[in-house]
C-alpha positions as CSV (number, residue, x, y, z in Angstrom):
1,X,2.1,-21.5,-3.4
2,X,4.1,-24.1,-1.2
3,X,7.8,-23.3,0.4
4,X,8.6,-26.6,-2.2
5,X,7.6,-24.8,-5.4
6,X,9.3,-21.8,-4.7
7,X,12.7,-23.5,-4.2
8,X,12.1,-25.5,-7.6
9,X,11.4,-22.0,-8.7
10,X,14.4,-20.4,-7.2
11,X,16.7,-23.9,-8.2
12,X,15.1,-23.6,-12.1
13,X,15.6,-20.4,-12.4
14,X,19.7,-20.6,-11.1
15,X,20.1,-23.8,-13.1
16,X,18.7,-20.9,-16.0
17,X,21.1,-18.3,-15.3
18,X,24.1,-20.7,-14.4
19,X,24.0,-21.5,-18.1
20,X,23.8,-17.8,-19.7
21,X,20.3,-18.2,-20.7
22,X,17.6,-16.0,-21.1
23,X,14.1,-17.0,-20.2
24,X,13.2,-17.3,-24.2
25,X,15.8,-19.4,-24.4
26,X,15.2,-21.8,-21.8
27,X,11.6,-21.8,-23.1
28,X,12.5,-22.9,-26.5
29,X,15.2,-25.7,-25.8
30,X,12.0,-26.9,-23.3
31,X,9.0,-26.5,-26.0
32,X,7.3,-24.6,-23.5
33,X,5.6,-20.8,-23.6
34,X,8.4,-18.0,-22.4
35,X,5.4,-16.2,-20.0
36,X,4.3,-19.6,-18.8
37,X,8.0,-20.5,-17.5
38,X,8.3,-17.2,-16.3
39,X,5.4,-17.8,-13.9
40,X,6.9,-21.3,-13.1
41,X,10.3,-19.1,-12.5
42,X,8.3,-16.8,-10.0
43,X,6.3,-19.5,-8.4
44,X,3.1,-18.8,-9.4
45,X,2.8,-21.8,-12.0
46,X,3.0,-26.0,-11.0
47,X,4.4,-27.7,-13.9
48,X,3.0,-31.0,-14.7
49,X,6.0,-34.0,-14.6
50,X,5.9,-33.9,-18.4
51,X,6.6,-30.4,-18.3
52,X,9.2,-31.0,-15.3
53,X,10.9,-33.5,-17.7
54,X,10.9,-31.0,-20.3
55,X,12.9,-28.4,-18.4
56,X,15.2,-31.4,-17.0
57,X,16.0,-32.2,-20.5
58,X,16.3,-28.5,-21.9
59,X,18.9,-27.9,-19.1
60,X,20.9,-31.5,-19.8
61,X,20.5,-32.6,-16.1
62,X,18.4,-35.6,-14.4
63,X,15.0,-34.4,-12.9
64,X,16.3,-36.0,-9.9
65,X,19.3,-33.7,-10.0
66,X,17.3,-30.5,-10.0
67,X,14.9,-32.1,-6.9
68,X,18.2,-32.8,-4.9
69,X,19.3,-29.2,-5.4
70,X,16.0,-28.5,-4.3
71,X,16.1,-30.3,-1.1
72,X,19.4,-28.8,-0.2
73,X,18.8,-24.9,-1.3
């Protein structure tokens, strides 16, 4: 896994934790499987653009904002 995806995984987890949500809650909001979300958060799965958009929508943040946080992480 590349460093970029590890940074994304870390930022995604941080955003979820900031909201006080469990992986199950975020997965439900994003209409994803909880175990898949866990793999994404650990940097073991690379999500598609559609999945990235689902996660951003669920977190109520623009995808570009998530990417920007990765660049400054």
